[in-house]
FIKOLZA-1660 file (N, C-alpha, C; in steps of 0.1 Angstrom, whole numbers, plus 5000, padded with zeros to 4 digits):
% residues 128
   i   px   py   pz ch aa at
   1 5495 1150 6955  A  X  N
   1 5505 1139 6955  A  X CA
   1 5519 1143 6963  A  X  C
   2 5531 1138 6964  A  X  N
   2 5531 1136 6974  A  X CA
   2 5552 1142 6967  A  X  C
   3 5552 1154 6972  A  X  N
   3 5567 1156 6962  A  X CA
   3 5577 1153 6982  A  X  C
   4 5585 1151 6976  A  X  N
   4 5602 1148 6978  A  X CA
   4 5599 1139 6986  A  X  C
   5 5596 1130 6990  A  X  N
   5 5597 1114 7005  A  X CA
   5 5602 1104 7001  A  X  C
   6 5608 1115 7016  A  X  N
   6 5623 1114 7012  A  X CA
   6 5628 1096 7016  A  X  C
   7 5620 1091 7017  A  X  N
   7 5625 1074 7012  A  X CA
   7 5623 1074 7000  A  X  C
   8 5618 1080 6989  A  X  N
   8 5616 1079 6980  A  X CA
   8 5628 1090 6972  A  X  C
   9 5631 1098 6977  A  X  N
   9 5641 1109 6975  A  X CA
   9 5659 1099 6981  A  X  C
  10 5657 1091 6990  A  X  N
  10 5671 1084 6990  A  X CA
  10 5673 1072 6977  A  X  C
  11 5659 1067 6974  A  X  N
  11 5657 1059 6959  A  X CA
  11 5668 1057 6951  A  X  C
  12 5666 1072 6950  A  X  N
  12 5666 1077 6939  A  X CA
  12 5680 1087 6937  A  X  C
  13 5685 1088 6947  A  X  N
  13 5701 1092 6949  A  X CA
  13 5707 1084 6950  A  X  C
  14 5700 1070 6959  A  X  N
  14 5709 1057 6950  A  X CA
  14 5708 1055 6937  A  X  C
  15 5705 1053 6930  A  X  N
  15 5701 1048 6917  A  X CA
  15 5705 1060 6911  A  X  C
  16 5712 1071 6915  A  X  N
  16 5712 1083 6906  A  X CA
  16 5735 1079 6909  A  X  C
  17 5734 1077 6925  A  X  N
  17 5746 1082 6926  A  X CA
  17 5752 1063 6918  A  X  C
  18 5741 1057 6915  A  X  N
  18 5755 1040 6915  A  X CA
  18 5751 1045 6895  A  X  C
  19 5751 1050 6890  A  X  N
  19 5751 1058 6876  A  X CA
  19 5766 1067 6875  A  X  C
  20 5766 1074 6877  A  X  N
  20 5773 1081 6883  A  X CA
  20 5787 1077 6888  A  X  C
  21 5790 1062 6893  A  X  N
  21 5800 1055 6894  A  X CA
  21 5801 1050 6879  A  X  C
  22 5789 1042 6875  A  X  N
  22 5794 1035 6869  A  X CA
  22 5796 1043 6852  A  X  C
  23 5795 1052 6851  A  X  N
  23 5801 1065 6838  A  X CA
  23 5815 1066 6844  A  X  C
  24 5819 1070 6858  A  X  N
  24 5828 1070 6854  A  X CA
  24 5842 1062 6857  A  X  C
  25 5834 1047 6856  A  X  N
  25 5846 1042 6858  A  X CA
  25 5841 1030 6847  A  X  C
  26 5833 1034 6833  A  X  N
  26 5825 1030 6822  A  X CA
  26 5819 1018 6823  A  X  C
  27 5818 1015 6831  A  X  N
  27 5811 0995 6839  A  X CA
  27 5796 0996 6828  A  X  C
  28 5798 0995 6815  A  X  N
  28 5787 0992 6803  A  X CA
  28 5778 0984 6810  A  X  C
  29 5779 0975 6821  A  X  N
  29 5766 0965 6825  A  X CA
  29 5754 0971 6831  A  X  C
  30 5763 0977 6848  A  X  N
  30 5760 0987 6855  A  X CA
  30 5746 1004 6842  A  X  C
  31 5753 1012 6840  A  X  N
  31 5746 1014 6828  A  X CA
  31 5737 1011 6823  A  X  C
  32 5742 1001 6815  A  X  N
  32 5727 0996 6804  A  X CA
  32 5714 0996 6815  A  X  C
  33 5718 0989 6824  A  X  N
  33 5709 0983 6837  A  X CA
  33 5703 0995 6841  A  X  C
  34 5703 1009 6839  A  X  N
  34 5703 1022 6854  A  X CA
  34 5693 1022 6837  A  X  C
  35 5688 1020 6829  A  X  N
  35 5683 1029 6813  A  X CA
  35 5671 1012 6810  A  X  C
  36 5660 1022 6809  A  X  N
  36 5644 1013 6807  A  X CA
  36 5650 1003 6793  A  X  C
  37 5647 0990 6797  A  X  N
  37 5654 0980 6786  A  X CA
  37 5638 0982 6780  A  X  C
  38 5642 0987 6771  A  X  N
  38 5626 0986 6761  A  X CA
  38 5629 1003 6745  A  X  C
  39 5622 0996 6734  A  X  N
  39 5623 1004 6730  A  X CA
  39 5623 1015 6726  A  X  C
  40 5618 1023 6744  A  X  N
  40 5607 1037 6734  A  X CA
  40 5623 1040 6747  A  X  C
  41 5629 1042 6754  A  X  N
  41 5635 1047 6761  A  X CA
  41 5642 1060 6748  A  X  C
  42 5649 1075 6753  A  X  N
  42 5650 1084 6752  A  X CA
  42 5664 1084 6756  A  X  C
  43 5680 1090 6749  A  X  N
  43 5688 1096 6757  A  X CA
  43 5699 1105 6736  A  X  C
  44 5688 1116 6746  A  X  N
  44 5692 1131 6730  A  X CA
  44 5706 1136 6741  A  X  C
  45 5714 1145 6729  A  X  N
  45 5723 1151 6736  A  X CA
  45 5726 1159 6722  A  X  C
  46 5737 1163 6721  A  X  N
  46 5734 1184 6707  A  X CA
  46 5744 1171 6699  A  X  C
  47 5748 1157 6697  A  X  N
  47 5752 1155 6688  A  X CA
  47 5742 1138 6680  A  X  C
  48 5739 1137 6691  A  X  N
  48 5732 1124 6684  A  X CA
  48 5712 1121 6694  A  X  C
  49 5708 1117 6686  A  X  N
  49 5687 1111 6695  A  X CA
  49 5689 1098 6698  A  X  C
  50 5689 1091 6706  A  X  N
  50 5690 1083 6702  A  X CA
  50 5680 1072 6709  A  X  C
  51 5668 1068 6706  A  X  N
  51 5657 1063 6699  A  X CA
  51 5655 1048 6709  A  X  C
  52 5653 1040 6716  A  X  N
  52 5654 1023 6721  A  X CA
  52 5670 1024 6730  A  X  C
  53 5670 1010 6728  A  X  N
  53 5681 1003 6744  A  X CA
  53 5691 1003 6736  A  X  C
  54 5688 0997 6722  A  X  N
  54 5698 0986 6718  A  X CA
  54 5702 1003 6708  A  X  C
  55 5702 1009 6708  A  X  N
  55 5708 1020 6706  A  X CA
  55 5715 1021 6713  A  X  C
  56 5712 1021 6732  A  X  N
  56 5717 1033 6733  A  X CA
  56 5732 1027 6740  A  X  C
  57 5729 1010 6741  A  X  N
  57 5744 1005 6748  A  X CA
  57 5749 1006 6736  A  X  C
  58 5744 0996 6715  A  X  N
  58 5751 1005 6707  A  X CA
  58 5762 1011 6713  A  X  C
  59 5759 1028 6716  A  X  N
  59 5770 1044 6712  A  X CA
  59 5776 1037 6726  A  X  C
  60 5769 1033 6733  A  X  N
  60 5780 1034 6750  A  X CA
  60 5793 1023 6747  A  X  C
  61 5789 1013 6742  A  X  N
  61 5805 0995 6734  A  X CA
  61 5808 1005 6730  A  X  C
  62 5803 1015 6714  A  X  N
  62 5813 1028 6702  A  X CA
  62 5823 1042 6711  A  X  C
  63 5822 1042 6726  A  X  N
  63 5819 1054 6727  A  X CA
  63 5837 1055 6738  A  X  C
  64 5848 1063 6734  A  X  N
  64 5858 1063 6740  A  X CA
  64 5858 1066 6750  A  X  C
  65 5859 1056 6766  A  X  N
  65 5859 1061 6773  A  X CA
  65 5864 1066 6785  A  X  C
  66 5876 1080 6780  A  X  N
  66 5874 1093 6787  A  X CA
  66 5868 1099 6781  A  X  C
  67 5863 1091 6775  A  X  N
  67 5845 1111 6764  A  X CA
  67 5842 1110 6776  A  X  C
  68 5837 1098 6787  A  X  N
  68 5825 1103 6797  A  X CA
  68 5831 1109 6816  A  X  C
  69 5846 1111 6809  A  X  N
  69 5849 1112 6824  A  X CA
  69 5850 1129 6830  A  X  C
  70 5840 1129 6834  A  X  N
  70 5838 1145 6842  A  X CA
  70 5838 1146 6860  A  X  C
  71 5843 1159 6863  A  X  N
  71 5834 1170 6873  A  X CA
  71 5822 1169 6876  A  X  C
  72 5818 1162 6889  A  X  N
  72 5803 1166 6891  A  X CA
  72 5804 1177 6897  A  X  C
  73 5799 1185 6892  A  X  N
  73 5796 1200 6901  A  X CA
  73 5778 1205 6912  A  X  C
  74 5774 1190 6906  A  X  N
  74 5758 1201 6917  A  X CA
  74 5745 1188 6903  A  X  C
  75 5736 1185 6918  A  X  N
  75 5722 1173 6916  A  X CA
  75 5717 1181 6922  A  X  C
  76 5703 1180 6910  A  X  N
  76 5694 1185 6917  A  X CA
  76 5678 1169 6917  A  X  C
  77 5675 1166 6924  A  X  N
  77 5664 1161 6927  A  X CA
  77 5653 1164 6929  A  X  C
  78 5635 1163 6925  A  X  N
  78 5625 1159 6924  A  X CA
  78 5622 1150 6924  A  X  C
  79 5610 1147 6933  A  X  N
  79 5606 1132 6934  A  X CA
  79 5590 1137 6934  A  X  C
  80 5584 1132 6927  A  X  N
  80 5573 1133 6918  A  X CA
  80 5559 1119 6928  A  X  C
  81 5554 1119 6942  A  X  N
  81 5553 1107 6945  A  X CA
  81 5561 1096 6942  A  X  C
  82 5555 1081 6941  A  X  N
  82 5561 1070 6945  A  X CA
  82 5565 1065 6934  A  X  C
  83 5570 1068 6922  A  X  N
  83 5567 1064 6907  A  X CA
  83 5576 1071 6897  A  X  C
  84 5581 1082 6895  A  X  N
  84 5585 1093 6893  A  X CA
  84 5602 1106 6902  A  X  C
  85 5606 1109 6891  A  X  N
  85 5621 1120 6895  A  X CA
  85 5625 1123 6885  A  X  C
  86 5629 1130 6886  A  X  N
  86 5639 1142 6872  A  X CA
  86 5653 1139 6879  A  X  C
  87 5661 1140 6878  A  X  N
  87 5672 1146 6883  A  X CA
  87 5680 1156 6876  A  X  C
  88 5680 1163 6878  A  X  N
  88 5691 1179 6866  A  X CA
  88 5710 1175 6880  A  X  C
  89 5721 1176 6870  A  X  N
  89 5736 1174 6871  A  X CA
  89 5734 1180 6864  A  X  C
  90 5752 1190 6870  A  X  N
  90 5757 1202 6859  A  X CA
  90 5768 1197 6864  A  X  C
  91 5776 1195 6852  A  X  N
  91 5790 1189 6852  A  X CA
  91 5798 1196 6844  A  X  C
  92 5812 1191 6848  A  X  N
  92 5821 1200 6836  A  X CA
  92 5828 1189 6832  A  X  C
  93 5830 1186 6825  A  X  N
  93 5838 1172 6812  A  X CA
  93 5856 1180 6816  A  X  C
  94 5866 1165 6820  A  X  N
  94 5878 1168 6817  A  X CA
  94 5884 1173 6811  A  X  C
  95 5879 1167 6796  A  X  N
  95 5884 1175 6781  A  X CA
  95 5878 1184 6778  A  X  C
  96 5868 1195 6787  A  X  N
  96 5862 1199 6777  A  X CA
  96 5856 1215 6783  A  X  C
  97 5860 1224 6775  A  X  N
  97 5853 1241 6793  A  X CA
  97 5841 1238 6791  A  X  C
  98 5831 1238 6786  A  X  N
  98 5821 1241 6787  A  X CA
  98 5813 1231 6803  A  X  C
  99 5805 1239 6803  A  X  N
  99 5795 1234 6818  A  X CA
  99 5786 1222 6809  A  X  C
 100 5784 1214 6815  A  X  N
 100 5772 1206 6811  A  X CA
 100 5760 1199 6818  A  X  C
 101 5755 1200 6814  A  X  N
 101 5741 1199 6821  A  X CA
 101 5729 1184 6816  A  X  C
 102 5729 1180 6826  A  X  N
 102 5723 1163 6818  A  X CA
 102 5714 1163 6834  A  X  C
 103 5703 1160 6816  A  X  N
 103 5685 1162 6830  A  X CA
 103 5681 1142 6824  A  X  C
 104 5677 1136 6837  A  X  N
 104 5668 1124 6831  A  X CA
 104 5656 1124 6840  A  X  C
 105 5649 1119 6835  A  X  N
 105 5637 1111 6843  A  X CA
 105 5641 1104 6847  A  X  C
 106 5633 1097 6860  A  X  N
 106 5637 1083 6868  A  X CA
 106 5623 1079 6869  A  X  C
 107 5624 1059 6860  A  X  N
 107 5608 1060 6876  A  X CA
 107 5609 1052 6881  A  X  C
 108 5601 1045 6886  A  X  N
 108 5600 1027 6891  A  X CA
 108 5595 1020 6889  A  X  C
 109 5600 1015 6881  A  X  N
 109 5592 0996 6879  A  X CA
 109 5599 0984 6878  A  X  C
 110 5581 0979 6889  A  X  N
 110 5586 0965 6897  A  X CA
 110 5595 0968 6908  A  X  C
 111 5598 0984 6910  A  X  N
 111 5609 0985 6927  A  X CA
 111 5623 0987 6918  A  X  C
 112 5625 0992 6909  A  X  N
 112 5637 0991 6902  A  X CA
 112 5635 1004 6891  A  X  C
 113 5643 1013 6902  A  X  N
 113 5643 1027 6893  A  X CA
 113 5651 1025 6884  A  X  C
 114 5648 1033 6863  A  X  N
 114 5652 1033 6855  A  X CA
 114 5654 1047 6848  A  X  C
 115 5657 1048 6843  A  X  N
 115 5659 1064 6834  A  X CA
 115 5651 1061 6820  A  X  C
 116 5640 1071 6820  A  X  N
 116 5632 1066 6812  A  X CA
 116 5638 1073 6797  A  X  C
 117 5639 1091 6801  A  X  N
 117 5649 1104 6796  A  X CA
 117 5658 1106 6796  A  X  C
 118 5671 1114 6785  A  X  N
 118 5686 1120 6802  A  X CA
 118 5684 1124 6781  A  X  C
 119 5688 1139 6788  A  X  N
 119 5687 1149 6776  A  X CA
 119 5698 1158 6786  A  X  C
 120 5716 1160 6776  A  X  N
 120 5724 1165 6772  A  X CA
 120 5728 1177 6771  A  X  C
 121 5728 1180 6777  A  X  N
 121 5734 1197 6767  A  X CA
 121 5748 1206 6772  A  X  C
 122 5756 1213 6766  A  X  N
 122 5765 1225 6765  A  X CA
 122 5764 1233 6770  A  X  C
 123 5772 1247 6774  A  X  N
 123 5769 1258 6775  A  X CA
 123 5784 1262 6779  A  X  C
 124 5787 1275 6765  A  X  N
 124 5800 1280 6771  A  X CA
 124 5800 1280 6782  A  X  C
 125 5818 1284 6793  A  X  N
 125 5818 1290 6808  A  X CA
 125 5817 1308 6800  A  X  C
 126 5807 1316 6810  A  X  N
 126 5812 1330 6802  A  X CA
 126 5825 1336 6813  A  X  C
 127 5823 1346 6803  A  X  N
 127 5841 1353 6814  A  X CA
 127 5837 1357 6821  A  X  C
 128 5848 1359 6825  A  X  N
 128 5850 1374 6843  A  X CA
 128 5842 1385 6842  A  X  C
% end
């Protein structure tokens, strides 16, 4: 298996960049299109466990746009072959003092990259 093929890595980076820009601007159509359109797709956080694209759509439609505003600290991507990748993002929300982590599993379906599972968690920033 080829790990981190440069062409695949560039495709996943572009898909992740689109998702991040959509998150910052609350572009619900692009956010929705970034996820696998299936009842098995997952989005899990400390507050909820959403399974299925319809539940994720309802969550996004009901969330205040400012709730997603964040400063992007880092992103690590590992691609496995031509059809799967893991994206790990570290961020700070504008209205929160905790460090956020987001792990996304991306899969290529018919030439398009989609998130099939996302997990968001937070930790307190330790005192120096």
